[in-house]
NUTORBA-573616 format. One line per field, with one value per residue (C-alpha): chain; x, y, z. Coordinates in steps of 0.5 Angstrom, whole numbers. Layout:
N
c <- [A, ...]
u <- [X, ...]
v <- [Y, ...]
w <- [Z, ...]
//
This chain:
580
c <- [A, A, A, A, A, A, A, A, A, A, A, A, A, A, A, A, A, A, A, A, A, A, A, A, A, A, A, A, A, A, A, A, A, A, A, A, A, A, A, A, A, A, A, A, A, A, A, A, A, A, A, A, A, A, A, A, A, A, A, A, A, A, A, A, A, A, A, A, A, A, A, A, A, A, A, A, A, A, A, A, A, A, A, A, A, A, A, A, A, A, A, A, A, A, A, A, A, A, A, A, A, A, A, A, A, A, A, A, A, A, A, A, A, A, A, A, A, A, A, A, A, A, A, A, A, A, A, A, A, A, A, A, A, A, A, A, A, A, A, A, A, A, A, A, A, A, A, A, A, A, A, A, A, A, A, A, A, A, A, A, A, A, A, A, A, A, A, A, A, A, A, A, A, A, A, A, A, A, A, A, A, A, A, A, A, A, A, A, A, A, A, A, A, A, A, A, A, A, A, A, A, A, A, A, A, A, A, A, A, A, A, A, A, A, A, A, A, A, A, A, A, A, A, A, A, A, A, A, A, A, A, A, A, A, A, A, A, A, A, A, A, A, A, A, A, A, A, A, A, A, A, A, A, A, A, A, A, A, A, A, A, A, A, A, A, A, A, A, A, A, A, A, A, A, A, A, A, A, A, A, A, A, A, A, A, A, A, A, A, A, A, A, A, A, A, A, A, A, A, A, A, A, A, A, A, A, A, A, A, A, A, A, A, A, A, A, A, A, A, A, A, A, A, A, A, A, A, A, A, A, A, A, A, A, A, A, A, A, A, A, A, A, A, A, A, A, A, A, A, A, A, A, A, A, A, A, A, A, A, A, A, A, A, A, A, A, A, A, A, A, A, A, A, A, A, A, A, A, A, A, A, A, A, A, A, A, A, A, A, A, A, A, A, A, A, A, A, A, A, A, A, A, A, A, A, A, A, A, A, A, A, A, A, A, A, A, A, A, A, A, A, A, A, A, A, A, A, A, A, A, A, A, A, A, A, A, A, A, A, A, A, A, A, A, A, A, A, A, A, A, A, A, A, A, A, A, A, A, A, A, A, A, A, A, A, A, A, A, A, A, A, A, A, A, A, A, A, A, A, A, A, A, A, A, A, A, A, A, A, A, A, A, A, A, A, A, A, A, A, A, A, A, A, A, A, A, A, A, A, A, A, A, A, A, A, A, A, A, A, A, A, A, A, A, A, A, A, A, A, A, A, A, A, A, A, A, A, A, A, A, A, A, A, A, A, A, A, A, A, A, A, A, A, A, A, A, A, A, A, A, A, A, A, A, A, A, A, A, A, A, A, A, A, A, A, A, A, A, A, A]
u <- [-85, -82, -84, -80, -74, -74, -75, -69, -65, -66, -64, -58, -56, -58, -53, -48, -49, -49, -42, -39, -41, -38, -32, -31, -33, -27, -22, -23, -23, -17, -13, -16, -13, -6, -6, -6, -9, -15, -20, -18, -19, -26, -28, -26, -30, -36, -35, -34, -40, -44, -41, -43, -50, -50, -46, -45, -41, -36, -29, -25, -30, -29, -22, -22, -27, -23, -16, -20, -22, -15, -12, -17, -16, -23, -20, -27, -31, -25, -26, -34, -33, -29, -31, -32, -24, -22, -19, -22, -29, -34, -36, -29, -28, -34, -33, -26, -28, -34, -29, -24, -29, -32, -25, -23, -30, -28, -21, -24, -29, -24, -18, -19, -14, -16, -21, -28, -29, -36, -32, -32, -27, -25, -24, -24, -16, -11, -8, -1, -1, 4, 6, 8, 1, -2, 2, 0, -7, -7, -3, -7, -13, -10, -8, -15, -18, -13, -15, -22, -21, -18, -11, -12, -17, -12, -7, -12, -15, -9, -7, -13, -13, -6, -9, -15, -10, -12, -5, -6, -11, -7, 0, -4, -8, -1, 3, -3, -3, 4, 4, -1, 2, 9, 5, 2, 8, 11, 6, 6, 13, 13, 7, 12, 16, 21, 16, 11, 15, 15, 17, 10, 10, 16, 14, 19, 21, 15, 10, 12, 9, 3, 1, -4, -2, -4, -11, -8, -2, 4, 4, 10, 16, 16, 9, 12, 17, 12, 8, 15, 16, 9, 10, 16, 13, 7, 12, 16, 10, 7, 13, 14, 7, 7, 14, 10, 4, 9, 12, 5, 3, 9, 9, 15, 11, 17, 19, 12, 12, 18, 16, 9, 13, 17, 11, 7, 13, 17, 19, 15, 7, 2, -5, -10, -14, -7, -5, -11, -10, -3, -5, -10, -5, 0, -5, -6, 1, 2, -4, -1, 6, 2, 3, -4, -3, 0, -5, -11, -7, -7, -14, -15, -11, -15, -22, -20, -18, -23, -29, -33, -27, -31, -24, -22, -28, -28, -20, -21, -27, -23, -17, -22, -25, -18, -16, -23, -25, -32, -35, -31, -32, -39, -39, -35, -40, -46, -42, -41, -48, -51, -46, -49, -56, -54, -51, -57, -62, -58, -57, -50, -43, -41, -37, -37, -38, -31, -28, -25, -28, -26, -32, -38, -45, -48, -44, -47, -54, -50, -45, -50, -54, -47, -46, -53, -52, -45, -47, -53, -47, -43, -49, -50, -43, -43, -49, -46, -40, -34, -33, -27, -23, -19, -12, -7, -1, -3, -5, 2, 6, 8, 9, 5, 10, 14, 19, 17, 23, 20, 13, 16, 20, 14, 10, 15, 15, 8, 7, 12, 9, 1, 1, -5, -1, 3, -4, -4, 3, 1, -4, 3, 5, -2, -5, -12, -17, -21, -17, -24, -24, -18, -21, -26, -20, -16, -21, -22, -15, -15, -21, -19, -11, -14, -18, -12, -8, -13, -13, -6, -5, -11, -7, 0, -4, -7, -1, 3, -2, -1, 7, 6, 2, 7, 13, 9, 7, 14, 17, 12, 15, 22, 20, 17, 23, 28, 24, 23, 31, 32, 28, 31, 38, 36, 34, 40, 44, 40, 41, 48, 49, 45, 50, 56, 53, 51, 59, 61, 57, 60, 67, 65, 63, 69, 73, 70, 70, 78, 79, 75, 79, 85, 83, 81, 88, 92, 88, 90, 96, 101, 101, 93, 95, 99, 94, 89, 93, 95, 88, 86, 91, 88, 81, 82, 82, 75, 72, 74, 70, 75, 79, 86, 89, 95, 99, 95, 95, 89, 83, 79, 81, 78, 72, 70, 72, 67, 62, 62, 61, 57, 57, 52, 55, 62, 68, 73, 80, 86, 91, 98, 103, 98, 100, 99]
v <- [-116, -120, -115, -109, -114, -115, -108, -106, -111, -109, -102, -104, -108, -102, -97, -103, -103, -95, -95, -101, -97, -90, -94, -97, -90, -86, -92, -91, -84, -84, -88, -84, -78, -81, -81, -73, -74, -69, -74, -79, -73, -71, -79, -79, -72, -76, -82, -77, -73, -80, -82, -75, -76, -82, -79, -71, -70, -76, -72, -77, -75, -68, -68, -72, -67, -61, -64, -66, -59, -56, -61, -59, -52, -50, -45, -42, -48, -50, -43, -43, -50, -48, -40, -41, -42, -36, -31, -24, -27, -25, -32, -34, -31, -34, -41, -41, -39, -45, -50, -48, -49, -56, -59, -57, -60, -67, -67, -67, -72, -77, -77, -80, -80, -85, -91, -90, -92, -95, -101, -108, -110, -103, -100, -93, -94, -90, -94, -92, -91, -91, -84, -86, -89, -83, -79, -83, -83, -75, -74, -79, -75, -69, -72, -75, -68, -65, -70, -69, -61, -63, -60, -61, -55, -50, -53, -54, -47, -43, -46, -44, -37, -36, -37, -33, -27, -27, -27, -25, -30, -35, -34, -34, -41, -44, -42, -45, -51, -52, -51, -55, -61, -60, -60, -66, -70, -68, -70, -77, -77, -76, -81, -87, -87, -92, -96, -96, -100, -107, -113, -113, -106, -108, -113, -119, -121, -126, -121, -116, -120, -122, -115, -111, -105, -98, -96, -89, -87, -85, -77, -74, -72, -65, -63, -59, -56, -54, -51, -47, -45, -42, -39, -35, -33, -30, -26, -24, -21, -18, -15, -11, -9, -6, -2, 0, 3, 6, 10, 12, 15, 18, 21, 18, 16, 13, 9, 6, 4, 1, -4, -5, -7, -12, -16, -16, -17, -22, -29, -32, -31, -28, -30, -26, -22, -20, -18, -14, -10, -9, -6, -2, 1, 2, 6, 11, 12, 13, 18, 22, 22, 25, 19, 18, 13, 8, 9, 8, 1, -1, 0, -4, -10, -9, -9, -15, -19, -17, -14, -11, -7, -1, 3, 2, 4, 11, 12, 11, 15, 21, 20, 20, 27, 30, 29, 31, 25, 25, 20, 14, 18, 17, 10, 8, 12, 9, 2, 4, 6, -1, -4, 0, -1, -9, -8, -5, -10, -16, -13, -15, -13, -16, -23, -28, -27, -28, -23, -17, -11, -3, 0, -2, -3, 3, 8, 5, 10, 16, 14, 13, 20, 23, 19, 21, 28, 28, 23, 29, 34, 30, 29, 37, 38, 33, 36, 43, 40, 39, 32, 34, 38, 32, 34, 29, 32, 30, 23, 22, 26, 32, 39, 44, 47, 40, 39, 33, 29, 29, 27, 21, 19, 19, 16, 10, 8, 8, 4, -1, -2, -2, -5, -10, -16, -15, -14, -21, -22, -21, -27, -31, -29, -29, -35, -35, -37, -41, -43, -43, -35, -35, -33, -28, -25, -25, -22, -16, -15, -14, -10, -5, -5, -4, 2, 5, 4, 8, 13, 14, 14, 19, 23, 23, 25, 31, 33, 32, 36, 42, 41, 42, 48, 51, 50, 53, 59, 59, 59, 65, 69, 68, 70, 76, 78, 76, 81, 86, 86, 86, 93, 96, 94, 97, 104, 104, 104, 109, 114, 112, 114, 120, 122, 121, 125, 131, 130, 130, 137, 140, 138, 141, 148, 148, 148, 153, 158, 157, 158, 165, 166, 165, 169, 175, 175, 175, 182, 186, 189, 188, 195, 194, 188, 191, 196, 191, 187, 193, 195, 188, 187, 193, 191, 184, 186, 189, 183, 176, 173, 175, 169, 171, 168, 163, 159, 153, 148, 144, 144, 140, 145, 151, 147, 146, 154, 156, 151, 154, 161, 160, 162, 168, 172, 176, 173, 178, 175, 178, 177, 176, 172, 168, 164, 158]
w <- [61, 55, 50, 54, 55, 47, 46, 50, 47, 40, 42, 45, 38, 34, 38, 38, 30, 29, 34, 29, 23, 26, 28, 21, 17, 22, 20, 13, 13, 17, 12, 6, 9, 10, 3, 2, -5, -7, -9, -3, 2, -1, -1, 7, 8, 5, 10, 16, 14, 15, 21, 24, 22, 26, 32, 32, 38, 36, 38, 33, 27, 28, 28, 22, 19, 21, 18, 11, 10, 12, 7, 2, 3, 5, 11, 11, 13, 18, 21, 21, 24, 30, 30, 38, 39, 35, 40, 37, 36, 42, 45, 45, 52, 55, 52, 55, 62, 61, 59, 64, 70, 67, 66, 73, 75, 71, 74, 81, 80, 76, 80, 87, 91, 97, 97, 99, 106, 104, 100, 103, 107, 109, 116, 119, 121, 117, 111, 107, 100, 95, 92, 85, 85, 87, 82, 76, 78, 78, 72, 68, 70, 68, 61, 60, 61, 56, 51, 53, 51, 44, 43, 35, 35, 37, 31, 26, 27, 28, 21, 18, 21, 18, 11, 12, 14, 22, 24, 31, 32, 28, 33, 39, 37, 34, 41, 45, 41, 41, 49, 50, 46, 50, 57, 55, 52, 59, 63, 59, 60, 68, 68, 66, 72, 74, 78, 73, 67, 67, 62, 59, 56, 51, 46, 44, 37, 37, 39, 34, 28, 31, 34, 30, 26, 29, 27, 26, 22, 25, 25, 21, 25, 21, 24, 30, 25, 20, 26, 28, 21, 20, 27, 25, 18, 22, 27, 21, 17, 24, 25, 19, 18, 25, 23, 17, 21, 26, 20, 17, 23, 24, 17, 14, 8, 4, 10, 10, 3, 3, 9, 6, -1, 3, 5, -2, -6, -1, -4, 1, -1, 4, 6, 1, 7, 10, 3, 2, 8, 7, 0, 3, 8, 2, -2, 4, 4, -3, -3, 3, -1, -8, -12, -15, -20, -15, -10, -15, -17, -10, -9, -15, -12, -5, -9, -13, -7, -3, -7, 0, 2, 4, 6, -1, -5, 0, -2, -9, -10, -6, -11, -17, -14, -13, -20, -22, -25, -23, -27, -24, -17, -18, -20, -14, -9, -12, -11, -4, -3, -5, -1, 5, 3, 3, 10, 13, 9, 12, 19, 19, 16, 10, 11, 16, 23, 25, 20, 22, 20, 20, 22, 26, 24, 28, 24, 17, 17, 18, 13, 8, 9, 8, 2, -1, 0, -4, -9, -11, -11, -16, -20, -20, -22, -28, -30, -31, -35, -30, -33, -38, -33, -31, -27, -31, -28, -21, -24, -27, -22, -26, -25, -29, -35, -35, -41, -46, -43, -36, -39, -43, -37, -32, -37, -39, -31, -30, -36, -34, -27, -29, -36, -36, -38, -31, -27, -25, -22, -15, -15, -16, -9, -6, -2, -4, 2, -4, -10, -14, -13, -17, -24, -21, -18, -24, -28, -23, -23, -31, -32, -26, -29, -36, -34, -30, -36, -41, -36, -36, -44, -44, -40, -44, -50, -47, -43, -50, -54, -48, -49, -56, -56, -51, -55, -61, -57, -54, -62, -63, -57, -59, -67, -64, -59, -65, -70, -64, -63, -70, -71, -65, -68, -74, -71, -67, -73, -77, -71, -71, -79, -77, -72, -77, -82, -77, -75, -82, -84, -77, -80, -87, -84, -79, -85, -89, -83, -83, -90, -89, -83, -87, -93, -88, -85, -92, -94, -88, -87, -82, -78, -77, -74, -69, -67, -66, -62, -58, -57, -56, -50, -47, -48, -45, -38, -39, -44, -41, -47, -52, -55, -57, -63, -63, -67, -68, -74, -71, -75, -70, -64, -68, -70, -63, -61, -67, -65, -58, -60, -66, -73, -73, -68, -69, -66, -63, -65, -63, -69, -67, -71, -75, -81, -85]
//
């Protein structure tokens, strides 16, 4: 009997000792967290872990651990710790239902409206009670129940989800936590009615100096304002993304690009996961608009922020295939195949359980089979020698047959946008989920930007050579056309000279004929002329083809008459009053 009593006393002392140790750890951790310094918060986290090792379900220790992780920007650890409270998580509905039922049961058990009839000195007659006491008891029980649930989970987890890019979940959690905090404050203010105040509640000046300082540091007044500003920023980002997606679905690609650019190029940074999603959607808009280089650059940024993004790998592979850059397309498809095999091996999608995915696990086997067939086809095309026929015009965004000025302008704009030195500028506007990943993100962004820049330079050289060949061919065509035109002009000139020579010969023949006619007229006598004239008058009625002689000194008219009749045939002439 004495041994059993001694063991119970030792057990009680052990529990009291652990309780004191846990309280001391929690108190020291709270003081260290209040400093907001990285080293102090890390030390506080170690103390909290020691306290939770002794008391795993201590609410104060859990809250301090969540706040310490949030202060250290370890948002993934916060989400893993409180993933059951994330609205998009599968267990959230069941957990919320169970917590509601248990809270109702606790409130019914704890709130007792009337005294028990079994208490001593109590009879069965009706007893009057104060309404203010009843109200205080009811609201005190509800207030205890809300504290039991832990309102801090919604606010801390909401901030962590915001930094992880889960904007919808963050908005719901922050609104719920803010509403619960407001309701708790309202209930606390109602509990302090006019009949519950007393002078003992207010310390006098002599009591102020002797009172112990509070265990918890006073919460900053800007907490509510911080939550309100964060909610406003989240709503703005969600509203812009919704407008961009609506424009993308409607086919207004320029409008969608403008809305997504407002998000990714805004003055205030955005979370890493949210930015990766926006870059992916903007890459789709660029691809639909025919801007291949910008689409590849956004896919590169998405993969730098989220290396396991399946949609980004698929889109970039399709872009490389569209410009017939088969080796790069084959490289992305091999990477995607490796990712599919990893998913099937681990039997889960990449990333934590609370991460939002764009596909389901049961779709992976079918996609893997189709991907394997496509990889075999691409390997056959590469083996047949289709690697050198890259469409650089589509990559740079030019039409075939463009001028050198158009090429220089497009190349200059692309080089200014996708220069490797500026490839990491988007990281400055990105709120990384873990600061330890910044080096890997920067290296991936630089490497992918360098590959794209080299491809643009190669395309510029290829198109420049093509334009130079076209200009040389155009010069040759112009020279040939000029030579042909000169030959035609020379031939026309020769023809004209020949025609002029023929006309001169005809004129000389006409002059000789006229001289012959004049000589003949001088040798003949005048009576003969009159007889011939009378004879010709009589004969003109019968022969209409006879030409009558007229007094004319125009040699050109005579030449025309002679050319009509001809020199080999006799020309009947009626000589009448011909003279020089």
